[in-house]
C-alpha positions in Angstrom: 120.4 74.2 109.0 119.6 74.2 112.6 117.2 72.0 114.6 115.4 73.7 117.4 112.1 74.0 119.3 109.6 76.8 119.1 109.3 78.3 122.6 107.4 81.5 122.0 105.7 84.0 119.8 106.7 87.6 118.8 104.1 90.2 118.0 105.2 93.5 116.3 102.4 95.7 115.0 104.9 98.1 113.4 107.6 96.7 111.2 109.2 97.1 107.7 106.7 96.9 104.9 108.2 93.7 103.5 107.6 92.0 106.8 103.8 92.7 107.0 101.8 89.5 107.3 104.7 87.3 108.5 104.6 85.3 111.7 107.6 85.5 114.1 108.5 82.8 116.5 111.2 82.3 119.2 113.3 79.3 118.6 115.5 77.5 121.1 118.3 75.7 119.2 119.3 72.2 120.3 122.7 72.1 122.0 125.3 69.8 120.7 127.0 67.4 123.1 130.2 69.4 123.2 128.7 72.9 123.6 126.5 74.9 126.0 123.0 75.7 124.9 123.1 78.4 122.2 120.9 81.5 122.6 117.3 81.7 121.5 116.6 83.6 118.3 113.7 84.9 116.3 112.7 83.1 113.0 110.1 83.9 110.4 107.5 81.2 109.9 105.3 80.7 106.8 104.5 77.0 107.2 102.4 77.0 110.4 104.7 76.0 113.2 103.7 76.7 116.8 105.0 76.5 120.3 106.3 73.1 121.2 107.1 72.1 117.6 110.6 70.8 116.7 111.6 72.7 113.5 114.4 73.0 110.9 115.7 76.5 110.4 118.0 78.1 107.8 120.0 81.1 108.9 122.0 83.8 107.2 121.6 85.2 103.8 119.6 82.1 102.5 116.7 83.1 104.8 116.5 86.6 103.3 115.6 85.2 99.8 112.3 83.6 100.8 110.5 86.0 98.3 111.9 85.5 94.8 111.2 89.2 93.9 113.2 90.8 96.7 115.4 90.2 99.7 113.9 90.7 103.1 115.6 91.9 106.3 115.5 88.5 108.0 118.3 86.1 109.1 116.3 83.0 110.2 113.5 81.2 108.4 111.6 78.0 109.5 111.8 75.6 106.6 110.2 72.5 108.1 108.3 71.0 111.0 110.0 67.8 112.2 107.9 64.7 112.7 110.6 62.3 113.8 114.4 62.0 113.9 116.2 58.7 113.4 119.9 58.4 113.8 121.6 55.0 113.2 124.9 54.2 114.7 127.4 53.0 112.2 130.5 51.0 112.8 133.2 52.9 114.6 130.8 55.5 116.1 131.3 54.3 119.6 
Protein backbone atom coordinates (compact mmCIF):
# COMPACT_ATOMS: atom_id res chain seq x y z
CA UNK A 1 0.00 0.00 0.00
CA UNK A 2 0.99 3.59 -0.56
CA UNK A 3 0.16 6.67 1.52
CA UNK A 4 -0.42 9.86 -0.42
CA UNK A 5 -2.41 13.07 -0.66
CA UNK A 6 -5.16 13.78 -3.17
CA UNK A 7 -4.03 16.83 -5.16
CA UNK A 8 -6.51 16.95 -8.03
CA UNK A 9 -9.43 15.55 -10.01
CA UNK A 10 -9.58 13.93 -13.45
CA UNK A 11 -12.67 14.20 -15.64
CA UNK A 12 -13.09 11.89 -18.62
CA UNK A 13 -16.46 11.87 -20.35
CA UNK A 14 -15.42 9.07 -22.73
CA UNK A 15 -13.86 5.95 -21.25
CA UNK A 16 -14.08 2.15 -21.18
CA UNK A 17 -17.57 0.86 -20.34
CA UNK A 18 -16.44 -0.72 -17.06
CA UNK A 19 -15.13 2.65 -15.85
CA UNK A 20 -18.41 4.54 -16.22
CA UNK A 21 -19.49 6.12 -12.96
CA UNK A 22 -16.07 5.87 -11.30
CA UNK A 23 -14.31 8.94 -9.86
CA UNK A 24 -10.65 9.54 -10.74
CA UNK A 25 -8.28 11.50 -8.50
CA UNK A 26 -4.65 12.60 -8.79
CA UNK A 27 -2.59 11.30 -5.86
CA UNK A 28 0.81 12.59 -4.79
CA UNK A 29 2.62 9.79 -2.92
CA UNK A 30 4.60 10.57 0.23
CA UNK A 31 8.34 10.49 -0.29
CA UNK A 32 10.44 8.27 1.93
CA UNK A 33 13.39 9.82 3.72
CA UNK A 34 15.87 8.17 1.37
CA UNK A 35 14.18 8.84 -1.98
CA UNK A 36 13.10 11.79 -4.07
CA UNK A 37 9.39 12.48 -4.38
CA UNK A 38 7.71 9.84 -6.57
CA UNK A 39 5.55 10.92 -9.51
CA UNK A 40 1.86 11.69 -9.09
CA UNK A 41 -0.55 9.04 -10.38
CA UNK A 42 -4.26 8.59 -11.06
CA UNK A 43 -6.34 6.41 -8.72
CA UNK A 44 -9.96 5.32 -8.77
CA UNK A 45 -11.99 6.44 -5.74
CA UNK A 46 -15.23 4.81 -4.57
CA UNK A 47 -15.14 5.93 -0.94
CA UNK A 48 -15.52 9.70 -1.24
CA UNK A 49 -11.99 11.09 -0.94
CA UNK A 50 -11.34 14.64 -2.07
CA UNK A 51 -8.57 17.14 -2.67
CA UNK A 52 -6.45 17.54 0.46
CA UNK A 53 -7.30 14.12 1.94
CA UNK A 54 -4.49 11.79 2.98
CA UNK A 55 -5.31 8.37 1.54
CA UNK A 56 -4.18 4.73 1.43
CA UNK A 57 -3.84 3.35 -2.09
CA UNK A 58 -3.33 -0.16 -3.40
CA UNK A 59 -1.59 -0.47 -6.76
CA UNK A 60 -1.06 -3.16 -9.33
CA UNK A 61 -3.24 -6.15 -10.09
CA UNK A 62 -5.01 -6.01 -6.70
CA UNK A 63 -6.65 -2.72 -7.75
CA UNK A 64 -8.15 -4.23 -10.90
CA UNK A 65 -10.25 -6.69 -8.85
CA UNK A 66 -12.48 -4.09 -7.15
CA UNK A 67 -15.50 -5.60 -8.94
CA UNK A 68 -15.92 -9.27 -8.00
CA UNK A 69 -17.55 -10.10 -11.36
CA UNK A 70 -14.79 -8.79 -13.65
CA UNK A 71 -11.38 -7.18 -13.69
CA UNK A 72 -11.18 -3.52 -14.64
CA UNK A 73 -8.38 -1.71 -16.50
CA UNK A 74 -7.10 0.20 -13.46
CA UNK A 75 -3.84 -0.02 -11.53
CA UNK A 76 -4.51 2.19 -8.49
CA UNK A 77 -7.47 2.17 -6.08
CA UNK A 78 -8.03 4.36 -3.02
CA UNK A 79 -8.91 1.98 -0.19
CA UNK A 80 -9.00 4.34 2.81
CA UNK A 81 -9.04 7.95 3.96
CA UNK A 82 -6.50 8.44 6.75
CA UNK A 83 -7.67 10.22 9.91
CA UNK A 84 -4.37 10.06 11.80
CA UNK A 85 -0.97 8.40 11.70
CA UNK A 86 0.88 7.40 14.86
CA UNK A 87 4.37 5.94 14.73
CA UNK A 88 6.08 4.99 17.96
CA UNK A 89 9.83 4.80 18.22
CA UNK A 90 11.04 1.48 19.52
CA UNK A 91 14.35 0.67 21.13
CA UNK A 92 17.23 0.75 18.69
CA UNK A 93 15.42 2.96 16.16
CA UNK A 94 17.64 5.97 16.72
